[in-house]
C-alpha positions as CSV (number, residue, x, y, z in Angstrom):
1,X,-0.1,0.0,0.2
2,X,1.3,3.5,-0.8
3,X,2.3,5.7,1.7
4,X,0.4,9.2,2.1
5,X,2.3,12.4,1.8
6,X,2.2,12.7,5.5
7,X,3.7,9.6,6.1
8,X,6.6,10.4,3.7
9,X,7.2,13.5,5.5
10,X,7.6,11.6,8.9
11,X,9.9,9.2,7.3
12,X,12.3,11.9,6.0
13,X,12.1,13.6,9.5
14,X,13.1,10.2,11.1
15,X,16.0,9.6,8.8
16,X,17.2,13.1,9.1
17,X,17.4,12.7,12.9
18,X,19.3,9.2,12.5
19,X,21.7,10.9,10.0
20,X,22.3,13.6,12.3
21,X,22.6,11.6,15.5
22,X,25.3,9.2,13.6
23,X,27.3,12.2,13.0
24,X,27.1,12.0,9.2
25,X,26.1,15.6,8.8
26,X,27.2,18.9,10.8
27,X,25.1,22.0,11.1
28,X,22.7,22.2,8.1
29,X,24.5,19.7,5.9
30,X,22.9,17.2,3.7
31,X,19.7,16.7,2.1
32,X,17.0,13.9,1.8
33,X,14.1,13.5,-0.8
34,X,11.2,11.1,-1.7
35,X,9.7,10.9,-5.1
36,X,5.8,11.3,-4.5
37,X,4.9,10.8,-8.2
38,X,6.2,11.1,-11.7
39,X,5.8,15.0,-11.3
40,X,6.8,15.9,-7.9
41,X,9.4,15.0,-5.1
42,X,9.5,15.9,-1.4
43,X,12.6,17.3,-0.2
44,X,14.3,18.7,2.9
45,X,14.9,22.6,2.5
46,X,18.1,24.5,2.8
47,X,19.3,26.0,6.1
48,X,17.6,23.4,8.5
49,X,19.5,20.9,10.5
50,X,18.7,17.5,9.4
51,X,18.3,16.4,13.2
52,X,15.8,19.1,14.0
53,X,13.3,19.1,11.3
54,X,9.3,19.2,11.6
55,X,7.3,17.5,8.8
56,X,6.0,20.9,7.6
57,X,9.5,22.1,7.0
58,X,9.7,20.1,3.9
59,X,9.0,21.3,0.4
60,X,7.7,20.1,-2.8
61,X,9.5,20.4,-6.0
62,X,8.4,19.8,-9.5
63,X,10.8,17.6,-12.0
64,X,12.5,20.7,-13.1
65,X,13.5,21.8,-9.6
66,X,10.9,24.6,-8.9
67,X,9.3,24.8,-5.5
68,X,5.6,24.4,-5.9
69,X,4.8,24.0,-2.0
70,X,6.4,24.9,1.3
71,X,7.2,27.9,3.4
72,X,11.1,27.3,3.2
73,X,13.5,27.5,0.4
74,X,14.8,24.4,-1.7
75,X,18.3,23.2,-1.5
76,X,20.7,24.1,-4.2
77,X,21.7,20.4,-4.6
78,X,18.2,19.5,-5.6
79,X,19.2,18.8,-9.2
80,X,21.4,16.0,-8.0
81,X,18.3,14.4,-6.6
82,X,16.4,15.1,-9.7
83,X,19.0,13.7,-12.0
84,X,18.9,10.3,-10.1
85,X,15.2,10.0,-10.2
86,X,15.4,10.8,-14.1
87,X,18.0,8.2,-14.6
88,X,16.6,5.4,-12.3
89,X,12.9,4.9,-12.6
90,X,13.3,2.3,-10.0
91,X,14.7,4.7,-7.3
92,X,12.1,6.8,-4.9
93,X,14.3,7.9,-2.5
94,X,17.8,9.8,-2.2
95,X,19.8,10.6,0.9
96,X,23.0,12.7,0.7
97,X,25.4,13.4,3.6
98,X,29.1,13.6,4.7
99,X,29.7,10.4,6.7
100,X,33.2,10.9,7.9
101,X,35.1,7.9,7.1
102,X,33.6,7.4,3.6
103,X,34.2,11.0,3.0
104,X,37.8,10.8,4.1
105,X,38.1,8.1,1.4
106,X,36.5,10.5,-1.1
107,X,38.8,13.2,0.0
108,X,41.9,11.0,-0.6
109,X,40.7,10.2,-4.0
110,X,39.9,6.5,-3.2
111,X,36.7,4.5,-4.1
112,X,35.4,1.7,-1.8
113,X,36.0,-1.0,-4.1
114,X,37.8,-3.9,-2.4
115,X,36.2,-7.3,-1.9
116,X,36.5,-7.7,1.9
117,X,33.1,-8.5,3.5
118,X,30.5,-10.9,2.1
119,X,27.6,-8.9,3.5
120,X,28.7,-5.8,1.8
121,X,29.5,-7.5,-1.6
122,X,25.8,-9.0,-1.5
123,X,24.1,-6.0,-0.2
124,X,25.9,-3.0,-1.7
125,X,29.0,-4.0,-3.8
126,X,31.4,-1.5,-5.0
127,X,31.1,2.2,-4.3
128,X,32.7,4.3,-7.1
129,X,34.4,7.8,-6.7
130,X,33.0,10.7,-8.9
131,X,35.2,13.5,-9.3
132,X,34.7,16.9,-7.6
133,X,32.1,19.3,-8.7
134,X,31.1,22.6,-7.5
135,X,28.0,22.3,-5.0
136,X,24.9,24.2,-6.2
137,X,25.8,24.0,-10.0
138,X,25.6,21.4,-12.8
139,X,29.2,20.7,-12.2
140,X,28.3,18.7,-9.0
141,X,26.1,16.1,-10.9
142,X,28.2,15.7,-14.2
143,X,30.9,13.6,-12.8
144,X,28.5,11.2,-11.4
145,X,26.5,10.6,-14.7
146,X,28.3,7.4,-15.5
147,X,27.9,5.8,-12.2
148,X,24.2,6.6,-11.5
149,X,22.7,3.7,-13.8
150,X,25.1,0.9,-12.3
151,X,25.5,1.7,-8.8
152,X,23.4,2.3,-5.6
153,X,25.8,4.6,-3.8
154,X,28.4,7.1,-5.0
155,X,31.4,8.7,-3.3
156,X,31.6,12.4,-4.3
157,X,35.2,13.7,-4.6
158,X,36.1,16.2,-1.7
159,X,32.4,16.3,-0.8
160,X,30.4,13.5,0.8
161,X,28.2,10.6,-0.5
162,X,24.9,9.8,-2.1
163,X,22.7,6.7,-1.8
164,X,19.5,5.9,-3.2
165,X,16.9,3.1,-3.0
166,X,13.4,2.1,-3.3
167,X,12.3,3.9,-0.2
168,X,14.1,6.3,2.1
169,X,15.0,3.6,4.6
170,X,16.8,1.5,1.9
171,X,18.8,4.7,1.0
172,X,19.6,5.0,4.6
173,X,20.7,1.6,5.1
174,X,22.9,1.5,2.0
175,X,24.8,4.7,3.5
176,X,25.2,3.0,6.7
177,X,26.4,-0.1,5.0
178,X,28.9,2.2,3.1
179,X,30.2,4.0,6.3
180,X,30.6,0.6,8.1
181,X,32.4,-0.8,5.2
182,X,34.7,2.3,5.0
183,X,35.3,1.9,8.7
184,X,36.5,-1.6,8.4
185,X,38.5,-0.8,5.3
186,X,40.5,2.0,7.1
187,X,41.2,-0.3,10.1
188,X,42.5,-3.2,7.7
189,X,44.8,-0.6,6.1
190,X,46.2,0.7,9.5
191,X,46.9,-3.1,10.4
192,X,48.9,-4.0,7.5
193,X,46.6,-4.0,4.5
194,X,43.3,-5.8,3.5
195,X,43.1,-9.4,2.7
196,X,40.7,-9.6,-0.3
197,X,38.5,-12.2,-1.2
198,X,39.4,-14.3,-4.4
199,X,37.3,-13.4,-7.5
200,X,35.6,-17.0,-7.7
201,X,34.1,-16.3,-4.2
202,X,33.1,-12.6,-5.0
203,X,31.2,-14.1,-8.1
204,X,29.5,-16.5,-5.9
205,X,28.4,-13.8,-3.6
206,X,27.2,-11.6,-6.4
207,X,25.4,-14.6,-7.8
208,X,23.7,-15.3,-4.4
209,X,21.9,-11.9,-4.5
210,X,18.9,-13.0,-6.0
211,X,18.5,-15.8,-3.3
212,X,18.7,-13.0,-0.7
213,X,16.0,-10.9,-2.4
214,X,18.8,-8.2,-3.1
215,X,18.4,-5.9,-5.9
216,X,21.6,-3.9,-5.8
217,X,23.1,-3.1,-8.9
218,X,26.7,-2.4,-7.6
219,X,29.2,-4.9,-8.3
220,X,32.7,-4.6,-9.5
221,X,31.9,-3.4,-12.9
222,X,34.2,-1.0,-15.2
223,X,33.8,2.4,-13.9
224,X,34.7,1.1,-10.2
225,X,37.5,-1.1,-11.3
226,X,38.6,-3.5,-8.3
227,X,42.3,-3.8,-9.0
228,X,43.0,-7.5,-10.0
229,X,46.3,-9.2,-10.0
230,X,46.8,-12.6,-11.8
231,X,48.2,-15.3,-9.6
232,X,48.8,-18.7,-11.1
233,X,45.8,-20.8,-10.6
234,X,44.0,-18.1,-8.7
235,X,42.7,-14.4,-9.4
236,X,42.3,-12.2,-6.6
237,X,41.4,-8.5,-6.0
238,X,44.0,-6.3,-4.9
239,X,45.0,-2.7,-4.0
240,X,48.1,-2.0,-6.2
241,X,51.6,-2.3,-4.4
242,X,52.4,1.5,-4.9
243,X,49.0,2.6,-3.4
244,X,49.6,0.3,-0.4
245,X,53.1,1.7,0.3
246,X,51.6,5.3,-0.2
247,X,48.9,4.7,2.4
248,X,51.4,3.4,4.8
249,X,53.7,6.4,4.4
250,X,50.7,8.6,5.1
251,X,50.0,6.9,8.1
252,X,53.4,6.9,9.5
253,X,53.8,10.8,8.7
254,X,50.6,11.4,10.5
255,X,51.8,9.7,13.4
256,X,55.2,11.5,13.1
257,X,57.3,8.4,12.7
258,X,58.8,9.4,9.5
């Protein structure tokens, strides 16, 4: 049964509170939207803390980004939401935030593309990195265009991340999985480097998605390449040696060891 507009408003307020409590946004950062129908979206306004919203704070925009209802002003990043809806008819909610560890990967110019955890491979897959674009302009969305059709979560260079799904809770959970994966990936790097799964095991996990009822698109497709190294009799996903050495050097310098 379809939800009423009031129920969608309450859902967005609840997700905003969770995003704020988790520390994925500061001050008035981030934005959330839900597709109401083929002509309208319900979105968070600009200048409001996502953890302190009231359902009546939300605004309704048409598919050209024009505000058609609401007392507050629209976010300058509404075009990103609209682009995702236009390119993905299956998507009905978008969450954009700045989860610290995942955003750290984005600021370092690194995608989340190592095959480390079965649950992440099945439920989310690879998270590509789109290049930096000036917020509030078409430049923000342009680097994301090649990834939107193939992935359900995208890191945004020097900015944050965006996740989307069939409803606002699925979009939120995808961001939660992404940030959890980023934290584990960072710890693995600090402890000497990740031990990635063999490609044959990754293929098994991706094939199991249907069995688990998962509709995620993200895998290890071109556009978010998982660096592979051929080993006789076995193929594994690896971060390159130079990248790993660079990461270790960064950690050592940060700790004043070198």
